[in-house]
C-alpha positions, 0 to 999 in steps of 0.5 A: 500500500502506498502513502497516496493509497492510504491518504485516498482511503482515509479521505473516503475516495478508495476501498483498499484490500487491507490486511493485518498490520495495514488494518491496524495502521489505518485504524491508528491513523484514523484515531489520531487528531487532525494536525494538518488540514489542506488549505484552498484559495478560490479567486473569482470576481463573481460572488455566486461562483465564490460561494458555490466553490467555497461550499463544494470544495470545503470537503477537501479542506479549509477554503479561503476566497478572494474577489480578485488577484490583488486580494489573493496575493495578500492571502498568499503572502500571509499563509500557505495554500495547497491549491489556488483555484483562480478565474483568469478574467477578473478586474484589478489583477487577473488570474494570469498576473496573479500566477506570474506574481505568486510564482515570481515570489515562490516558484514552487507555487506553480504546481498549486495553481488551477486556472479557469477561463472561457477565453482561450486567448494566446496569452492564456495558452502561452502562460499556461504552457510556460508555467505548466499549470492546470487549465480548466476551460469554461463551462466546467463541471463541479466534478471536473473542478473536484478532480483537478483539486484532488489531483493537485492535492495528491501531487503536493504531498 
C-alpha cells in the first residue's frame, strides 16, 4: 500500500484490500487528531461562483476566497495554500498576473495553481504552457473542478 493509497482511503475516495498490520495502521491513523488540514484559495470576481466553490470544495479542506488577484496575493503572502483555484478574467489583477506574481515570489507555487477561463486567448495558452499549470476551460463541471483539486492535492504531498 502506498502513502497516496492510504491518504485516498482515509479521505473516503478508495476501498483498499487491507490486511493485518495495514488494518491496524489505518485504524491508528484514523484515531489520531487532525494536525494538518489542506488549505484552498478560490479567486473569482463573481460572488455566486465564490460561494458555490467555497461550499463544494470545503470537503477537501479549509477554503479561503478572494474577489480578485490583488486580494489573493495578500492571502498568499500571509499563509500557505495547497491549491489556488483562480478565474483568469477578473478586474484589478487577473488570474494570469496573479500566477506570474505568486510564482515570481515562490516558484514552487506553480504546481498549486488551477486556472479557469472561457477565453482561450494566446496569452492564456502561452502562460499556461510556460508555467505548466492546470487549465480548466469554461463551462466546467463541479466534478471536473473536484478532480483537478484532488489531483493537485495528491501531487503536493
